C-alpha positions as CSV (number, residue, x, y, z in Angstrom):
1,S,79.1,106.3,91.2
2,G,77.5,103.7,88.9
3,E,78.5,100.3,87.7
4,R,81.9,99.7,86.1
5,T,84.3,96.8,86.2
6,V,88.0,97.5,86.4
7,R,90.5,94.8,85.8
8,L,93.8,95.4,87.6
9,A,96.9,93.6,88.7
10,A,96.8,93.1,92.5
11,A,99.1,91.5,95.0
12,T,98.8,90.8,98.7
13,S,102.5,91.8,99.3
14,T,104.9,94.4,98.0
15,E,107.8,91.9,98.1
16,G,109.1,91.2,94.6
17,Q,107.1,94.1,93.1
18,A,108.8,96.5,90.7
19,P,109.1,100.2,91.6
20,V,106.2,102.4,90.7
21,D,105.7,106.1,89.9
22,L,103.0,106.7,92.6
23,V,102.0,104.9,95.8
24,I,98.5,105.8,97.1
25,L,98.2,104.9,100.8
26,A,94.6,105.0,101.9
27,T,94.5,103.0,105.2
28,K,93.1,103.7,108.6
29,A,95.4,106.2,110.3
30,R,96.3,103.5,112.9
31,D,97.7,101.3,110.2
32,V,100.0,103.8,108.5
33,A,103.2,102.8,110.3
34,T,102.7,99.1,109.4
35,A,101.9,100.1,105.8
36,A,105.0,102.3,105.6
37,R,107.2,99.3,106.3
38,A,105.7,97.5,103.3
39,I,106.3,100.4,100.8
40,P,110.1,100.3,100.2
41,P,110.0,97.6,97.5
42,L,107.8,100.0,95.4
43,L,110.1,102.9,95.6
44,G,112.2,104.1,92.7
45,P,114.3,107.2,92.5
46,E,111.3,109.4,91.6
47,T,108.4,107.6,93.4
48,T,105.9,109.8,95.2
49,V,103.8,108.5,98.1
50,L,100.3,110.1,98.4
51,T,98.7,109.6,101.8
52,I,95.0,109.9,102.1
53,Q,93.8,109.2,105.6
54,N,91.0,110.5,107.8
55,G,93.3,110.8,110.9
56,L,95.9,113.3,112.0
57,G,99.6,112.6,111.8
58,S,99.7,110.2,109.0
59,S,101.9,112.3,106.7
60,A,104.4,112.8,109.5
61,V,104.6,109.1,110.1
62,L,105.2,108.4,106.4
63,A,107.7,111.3,106.1
64,G,109.7,109.9,109.0
65,A,109.7,106.4,107.5
66,L,110.2,107.2,103.8
67,G,111.6,110.8,103.7
68,Q,109.7,114.0,103.5
69,D,110.6,114.7,99.9
70,R,108.7,111.5,98.8
71,V,105.4,112.2,100.6
72,V,102.5,114.4,99.6
73,A,99.2,114.6,101.5
74,G,95.7,114.3,100.1
75,I,92.2,115.0,101.4
76,A,89.2,113.3,99.8
77,G,86.1,115.5,100.3
78,G,82.7,113.9,100.3
79,F,84.1,110.4,99.9
80,G,82.0,107.2,100.5
81,A,82.5,103.6,99.6
82,S,81.4,100.2,100.8
83,L,82.4,96.6,100.3
84,K,79.7,94.5,98.6
85,G,81.7,91.3,98.8
86,P,85.1,89.8,98.0
87,G,86.7,91.9,95.2
88,H,83.5,94.0,94.9
89,A,83.6,97.6,96.1
90,H,80.9,100.1,95.6
91,H,82.0,103.7,95.2
92,N,79.3,106.0,96.6
93,G,80.9,109.2,95.4
94,M,83.7,111.7,96.0
95,E,83.4,115.4,95.6
96,V,87.1,116.3,95.2
97,V,90.6,115.1,96.0
98,R,92.9,117.9,97.1
99,I,96.7,117.2,97.0
100,G,99.4,119.3,98.6
101,E,103.1,119.2,99.5
102,L,103.9,118.8,103.2
103,D,105.8,122.0,103.2
104,G,105.5,124.6,100.4
105,P,103.3,125.6,97.5
106,A,101.9,123.5,94.7
107,T,104.5,121.9,92.5
108,P,104.6,120.3,89.0
109,R,104.5,116.8,90.6
110,L,101.2,117.7,92.3
111,A,99.8,119.0,89.0
112,A,100.7,115.6,87.4
113,I,99.1,113.6,90.2
114,A,95.9,115.8,90.1
115,A,95.8,115.3,86.3
116,M,96.1,111.5,86.8
117,W,93.0,111.6,89.2
118,R,91.1,113.8,86.7
119,G,92.0,111.3,83.9
120,A,90.3,108.6,86.0
121,G,87.2,110.7,86.2
122,F,87.6,112.4,89.6
123,R,87.7,116.0,90.4
124,A,91.2,116.8,91.7
125,E,93.1,119.9,92.7
126,A,96.8,120.5,93.4
127,C,97.0,123.0,96.3
């Protein structure tokens, strides 16, 4: 928590965007299928999609749409945020992000994703 301004490149569509290393999908569970249809322009040969939802079944929907080998699941414990206005979000806090493969033990890609979260100031664990 606290005040910090972060400048980032943002777009309202994935069309025409270059592939990325990591897609973080954090929508309402009911919107996962729609969001999954927008992700393909962002996918390169090694792109991972991290799903963080508060509903059940999101990872299965993504795996069905994008391939199980691309998708990892995350759980944000103790998370809270609110919108203060257009382009102004307030992060109330997050205890930990836990990231795991859909089927199997922790892998080097999970360790790299957890390290990225830690580098941004969050507590993160590859499980």
